[in-house]
C-alpha positions in Angstrom: -37.2 16.6 -56.1 -35.5 16.7 -52.6 -38.8 16.7 -51.2 -39.2 13.3 -53.3 -36.1 11.9 -52.1 -37.0 12.8 -48.4 -40.3 10.8 -48.7 -38.8 8.1 -50.4 -36.2 7.6 -47.7 -39.1 7.8 -45.0 -40.9 4.7 -46.6 -38.5 2.9 -46.6 -37.3 3.8 -42.9 -40.9 3.0 -42.2 -40.9 -0.7 -44.5 -37.7 -1.9 -42.7 -39.3 -1.1 -39.4 -42.4 -3.1 -40.2 -40.2 -5.8 -41.8 -38.5 -6.1 -38.3 -41.9 -6.4 -36.4 -43.1 -9.2 -38.5 -39.6 -11.0 -37.9 -39.3 -10.6 -34.3 -43.2 -11.4 -34.0 -42.3 -14.9 -36.1 -39.2 -15.5 -33.7 -41.2 -14.9 -31.3 -43.7 -17.7 -32.0 -41.4 -20.2 -33.0 -39.7 -20.2 -29.3 -42.7 -20.2 -27.4 -44.0 -23.1 -29.9 -40.5 -24.8 -28.7 -41.0 -24.2 -25.3 -44.4 -25.9 -25.2 -43.1 -29.1 -27.4 -40.3 -29.7 -25.3 -39.6 -29.8 -21.5 -37.7 -27.5 -19.8 -34.3 -28.6 -18.5 -34.2 -29.8 -14.8 -37.7 -30.7 -14.9 -38.8 -33.0 -12.5 -40.5 -36.3 -14.4 -44.0 -37.3 -13.4 -43.9 -39.8 -10.6 -45.0 -43.4 -12.6 -48.0 -45.2 -11.1 -48.3 -48.3 -9.0 -48.7 -50.7 -11.2 -45.9 -48.6 -13.2 -43.7 -49.0 -10.6 -44.9 -53.1 -9.8 -44.2 -54.1 -13.0 -40.8 -52.4 -13.2 -39.5 -53.6 -10.0 -39.3 -57.0 -11.9 -36.3 -58.3 -12.3 -35.6 -61.4 -14.4 -33.1 -63.9 -12.8 -29.8 -65.2 -14.3 -28.9 -67.7 -11.8 -25.5 -69.1 -13.9 -24.5 -65.5 -13.8 -25.6 -64.8 -10.2 -24.1 -67.4 -9.1 -20.5 -66.6 -10.2 -21.4 -63.4 -8.3 -21.4 -64.9 -4.8 -17.8 -63.6 -3.8 -18.6 -59.9 -4.3 -21.7 -60.4 -2.7 -20.3 -61.5 0.3 -16.9 -59.9 0.2 -18.3 -55.9 -1.4 -21.4 -56.1 0.1 -23.3 -56.5 3.9 -26.3 -58.0 3.1 -24.0 -60.9 4.3 -22.1 -60.4 6.7 -24.1 -58.9 8.8 -27.4 -60.7 8.8 -25.0 -63.6 9.9 -23.3 -61.4 12.6 -26.6 -61.4 13.8 -28.0 -64.6 13.4 -25.2 -65.4 15.8 -25.1 -62.9 18.2 -29.2 -63.5 18.6 -27.9 -67.2 18.9 -25.0 -66.3 21.7 -27.8 -64.0 23.3 -30.5 -67.0 24.1 -28.4 -69.3 25.2 -26.8 -67.0 27.6 -30.8 -66.2 28.8 -31.1 -69.4 29.7 -33.8 -69.9 26.6 -36.5 -67.8 28.7 -39.0 -67.2 26.6 -40.4 -64.0 28.3 -37.3 -61.6 27.1 -36.7 -60.0 23.9 -33.8 -62.5 23.3 -36.3 -65.4 23.1 -37.6 -62.6 19.7 -34.6 -62.0 18.5 -33.6 -65.5 18.3 -36.9 -66.2 16.5 -36.3 -63.9 14.0 -32.9 -64.0 13.0 -32.6 -67.9 14.0 -35.6 -69.9 14.0 -37.0 -71.5 10.8 -38.0 -69.4 9.1 -35.4 -66.6 9.8 -38.0 -63.9 8.7 -35.7 -61.1 9.7 -32.2 -61.9 9.3 -33.0 -63.2 5.6 -35.3 -59.8 4.7 -32.4 -57.9 6.0 -30.0 -59.9 3.6 -32.9 -58.3 0.7 -32.8 -54.8 1.7 -29.6 -54.2 2.2 -27.7 -55.5 -1.3 -28.3 -53.5 -4.7 -29.4 -57.0 -6.5 -28.9 -60.5 -6.4 -31.1 -60.1 -3.0 -32.6 -63.4 -3.3 -29.2 -65.1 -3.3 -28.3 -62.7 0.0 -31.3 -63.7 1.5 -30.7 -67.9 0.6 -27.9 -67.7 2.1 -28.1 -66.1 4.8 -30.6 -68.6 5.8 -28.1 -71.2 5.0 -25.9 -69.6 7.6 -28.9 -69.7 10.3 -30.2 -73.0 9.3 -26.1 -74.1 10.4 -26.5 -71.7 13.6 -29.8 -73.5 14.3 -29.0 -77.3 14.0 -25.9 -76.1 16.2 -27.6 -74.7 18.8 -30.2 -77.5 19.0 -27.5 -80.7 18.9 -25.1 -79.0 21.6 -27.0 -76.0 22.9 -29.6 -76.1 26.3 -32.7 -76.4 24.9 -35.5 -75.4 26.7 -37.8 -77.7 26.6 -34.8 -80.7 26.9 -36.0 -82.4 23.6 -34.6 -86.2 23.0 -31.7 -86.7 20.0 -33.9 -87.9 17.6 -36.0 -85.2 18.1 -33.3 -82.9 17.9 -31.9 -84.4 15.2 -35.5 -83.9 13.2 -35.4 -79.7 14.3 -32.0 -80.0 12.0 -33.6 -81.8 8.8 -36.7 -79.4 9.8 -34.1 -76.3 9.7 -31.9 -77.7 7.2 -34.2 -77.4 4.9 -36.7 -74.7 5.8 -34.2 -72.1 6.0 -32.8 -72.2 2.8 -35.6 -72.3 0.5 -37.8 -69.5 2.7 -34.5 -67.1 2.3 -34.7 -67.3 -0.8 -38.0 -66.1 -1.2 -37.8 -63.5 1.8 -34.7 -62.2 0.0 -36.3 -62.2 -3.2 -39.4 -60.3 -2.0 -37.4 -57.8 0.1 -35.1 -56.7 -3.2 -39.3 -56.2 -4.7 -40.1 -54.2 -2.1 -36.7 -52.0 -2.8 -36.7 -51.3 -6.4 -40.5 -51.0 -6.0 -40.4 -47.8 -3.3 -37.7 -46.0 -5.0 -39.3 -46.9 -8.3 -42.7 -45.5 -6.6 -40.9 -42.3 -5.0 -37.9 -41.5 -7.2 -37.3 -38.3 -5.4 -37.2 -39.9 -1.6 -33.4 -40.9 -2.5 -32.8 -37.5 -3.2 -31.1 -35.0 -0.8 -32.3 -31.1 -0.9 -29.9 -28.8 -2.2 -27.9 -27.0 0.3 -28.6 -23.6 0.3 -25.4 -21.3 0.4 -24.9 -18.9 3.3 -25.4 -15.3 2.2 -23.1 -12.9 3.3 -25.4 -9.9 3.7 -25.3 -9.2 7.4 -27.5 -9.9 10.0 -31.0 -7.4 10.0 -30.4 -4.8 13.4 -33.9 -4.7 14.9 
């Protein structure tokens, strides 16, 4: 009788162990399925393709809302005042140098002031987080005004007549703002495209903590 009870208890313990092993196996299988289906937290997202980054970099334009944000664009960002300072500085530098075409001041004047102001408008579009076309257009207008002042009262090397000077002024006032809008808009698109094509470029590498271990003796 005692032997039968001992046998029953041994059989019960054996069944309990088998049930525990089966439950553990099912739990392991479900965890493996969840790990396969759901990516681990902190996993790096795949880099988008070129065409995907190109499409994602094209933003719609709300002209009315953007026009209301011009004070913010001028006062809260450096996308307008910094290129404008470079425009004025390039003009003064070119005027002080006597308008010599063989100097670096001539190159700076052509890039930042002479219509179309390629470098000034592109820099404006790169520096602003949004409304890059407006930043380029405003800087283009500033460049046109500075160029007009220089043409009218400055010492132009070719010494044009007053009629020619007026035509230069009209040309600058018509071309520089429009080209600034286009160049600034392209610069903003290019900035967004680079960020979308390589999203990890702007991330700083994690700094490693200093080890408390003493340096190994040699």
